[in-house]
N, C-alpha and C positions, 0 to 999 in steps of 0.2 A: 228635041226634046225643048232646049231653047227658045219655040215660042210657043209650044203647048204649058211649061210654069211659066212663058212670062205675060200668056189671056189669060193665066190661071191665077198670076199676081195680080195679077191689073184686074179684074172685076172680084176681089176678093175685098176691096176698101182698102186692102195694106198702106199701098203709095198714101193714103190721105195722109194732114196737113199733121203730127201731132197723135198720129194715133203710136206708130212705136213705143213711146214711149208710157201711154196709156193702157199697149197689149205686155208689156216688162213691167208692169205694176201691176197687173190683175190676175198676168195668165197664173196659175202652180207650177213651182220649180218640180221639179223628178225626187221623191221621197229614197229615204236613205234603205230600204229596203230594196228595191229597185234595181238601184247603185249595185248595192251589194252582190245583191241575183248573179246582172250581168257582168263585174269586177270578177266572182270565186269559176263562172262560167268559162269566163275569157283564158286563166288562168291564176287568177291572182293578181304576179306581176304586172302593170299596167308598160305598160314603156310605152305610146301613143294611140291615142284615143280619138275620130275620125268624131265628128257630132254632123251630117247631115242639114240642109238644111234649118241651119243658128239661131234665124231669128236673131234676137234681140240676147241671146248668149244665156238664155234660161236656165240651158238644158248641156249648155259648154261650160259655162265658170264653174260648178257642184265637182265636177273632176281634179278639176287643178289636184284639189288632197291628196289624187288617186291614182295622177298617172304621170311621167315625167316632161308627157311634150301630149296638148290637147289644140286639136286645130278645129276651127271650126269651119263652114261651108256655106256660102250665102249667097244668094247676086239678089238678092234685095235689097240698094242701098240707105234708103230708111233705117230698117229696121238691125242691118249689120253696125250703122254711125253708133246707133246708142248699145252697141253690141259691144262697139269698142270704147266708146266711153265709161261705162261700166263696167271692167275690166281691168283688176290693181293684178292679179296676180300675173308674173311674167312666164310665168312657162303654158299660156295659155292665147294662138294670138293665130285672127279670123282672115279668110281670105275669101276674094272678091268671082267669086267658080257654079258653077251647075251642076250638081252629085253628078251627074252622067262624066263629068270631067274637068274635074281638083285637082292636077297637072302633079298630082304626090307621086312621088314615087314607087315600087313597086313592092307587096308587103313593109306596107312603113307602119301599119295600124296591125294591135292585136283587137280591137270595137272599133265597131265598126256601126253607129249611132243613128235616126230615125224618130226626133219626138214632135211629135205631133205633125210632120212636112212629110208624110211617104205619098200619103193622099196631092200631094199637090207634085208631080212627079209623074216622072215614066217610069217603072218600078225595072223593066227587065231593063233597057239603059240601065238607069243606079246600081242593082244592084251585080252590073257585067261588074260596072267602075267597085265595087263597093268589095264583089270578093278579085280583084287585082290588085285597090292599095294593101290587105288583111295579108298578113303572117298565118302557115298554116296555121289548121285548127285554129285561127282566131272565128270572132264571131258578127257579128249580123244581127241588129236586131231592131225593131221597128213597134214601139209602143204609138200606143192615145189612150189617153182617158174618159172615160163612159161619163156628156151630159143628160142630163142633167145631173146634179149633185143630189146625195143625199143627207139634207138637214132638215124636214119637216112636211110631212104627206099635203101640209098645204103649200107650201112654198113650192115643192119640186113640182106637185100638178102644175104651178101660174109660168115655171120654167120650163117646163114642158112644153105648153099651150105657143110660151113666145116660140121659143125652135120648131112647134110646124108650123108656127104662121112666116114664120120668117120661109120653110120651106116652101110654104102655096105662090107669098110676093116673091120669091125666084123664079120659078114658073111659072104666074103671069108675064113676070118682067124677062123671062129669056136669062137669066146672072146665071149662067156653070157652075155652080161651085166643081171644088175643087174634090170633096168628097164623089160626086157625082160620076169624076169621070174613071178616076179610079177606088171603088171602095173601099172602104181597110176593112171590111171583116174578109174580103179576099186577098188584102196580104201573103196570110201566110201559103197561099195558092200559089199565090208567083214563087216565095223563094222556093218550092216544093217546084216549080216548073220550071224554072233556071237554070235546071240544072248543074250550076254550081258549087250547093252545097248537100254535103254529103248528110248533116240528119237535120231535122230542121221542126218545131213541137213551138206551141202559143203556153203563153204559162200569164195567168189573170194576181192581179194583185193589185193589192185596195191603201188610199195613205187615212186617215185622219188625223183633226187639228183644228181650231178655230178661228170661224170666222166671225164677223161684223155685216150687218147691214148694207154699210161701206163694197163689200169685196165678196157679197153674193153678189148684189143689182149688174158691182165691176165686172164683176167673170162675164155673166148675160152680156156686156156691152164694149167686148175686148174680143168677142167670134169673129168669124170672119163675116163676109157681105153688109154687115149692120150698114156701116160709109156706104154700100153702095145702094145698101136700096134705101136708106134716108137723099140720097144726095139725087135717085129718083123719084124725092115726095114723099116714100112709105112714110106714116106718122109713127110713134112713140103707140102712141096709141090703137091703130091699126097690126105693126109687128106684138100686143099683148107685153110691151115692158111699161108703159105706165099701172096695169094689173100686176105687173110681176113686184114693184114699187111699192105697192097700197100695199101687199098680200105681207112684202118684206116689210115695212112698216108693220103695220100687227100685227104679224109674230114672234116678229123676233127685237126689232124696235132699239136700242139703243146699248143690249144687252147681245153677250158673244155666244155662239155656241158651237156643237158638235160638230163640223161635216165632213164624210164618208163620199173620199173621189174613185171610183176603181180603173187600173188600168189595163187595158192586153198589150202583152205583150208579142210581140211574134219576131220569135227568131232561127238564125240558120250556121251552120256548122261548114267551116270549112276542110275540107278535106289535111289531113295530118301530113 
């Protein structure tokens, strides 16, 4: 598990200087409808939420007002350092650990989450650990947002072209992204096949909010593999980032526009 995740972290570019801060500034926070739904599914009153692969704490801090205790599990020192620096809530703490070995007591959590992180992990060992720390009837939820977001047909087309070019140069240079190891589309199957949950399902939600040009381009530049590909000599022009910036400047400019971001939630409920 650890070598699998360490290799994924190394090839992600997430260890680059300054990347964790940039990530925290430009990645989306989980929307209230998603948090509301997971809280209801976990029984309403939350004693403890455990966030696996908590990164810079974007998916950890929002639980501070909803749970008595919140624990973020993150092995990447750079990401965890930003999380600690940007967290002021006294009921939130971070642990330097891998998701398959949290060292938390049995039946600690009402809810265990993986926000945009389950694809960086070996799923079955992590599901075993999640089931161990969940109380009877507790909920495991792996949720991810779809890329590109919906902004404007020309912006979305340029963003999608950038993603296609990232995939092409990833293959050219033999950089194995986390989601090529454990595709997100297989998360629900993995939960069901683990045999550790009495019920599993997928839910589709969305968030809608205003963004400007800087946020749209910043989101693209915060995605994994980009620092690694740039270090290998792949240029912004080759990656379609120059084109994306030109389209965003022409279509959005200095305005604020509405963005729709879709979320796919795969969850499992432990036996009561």
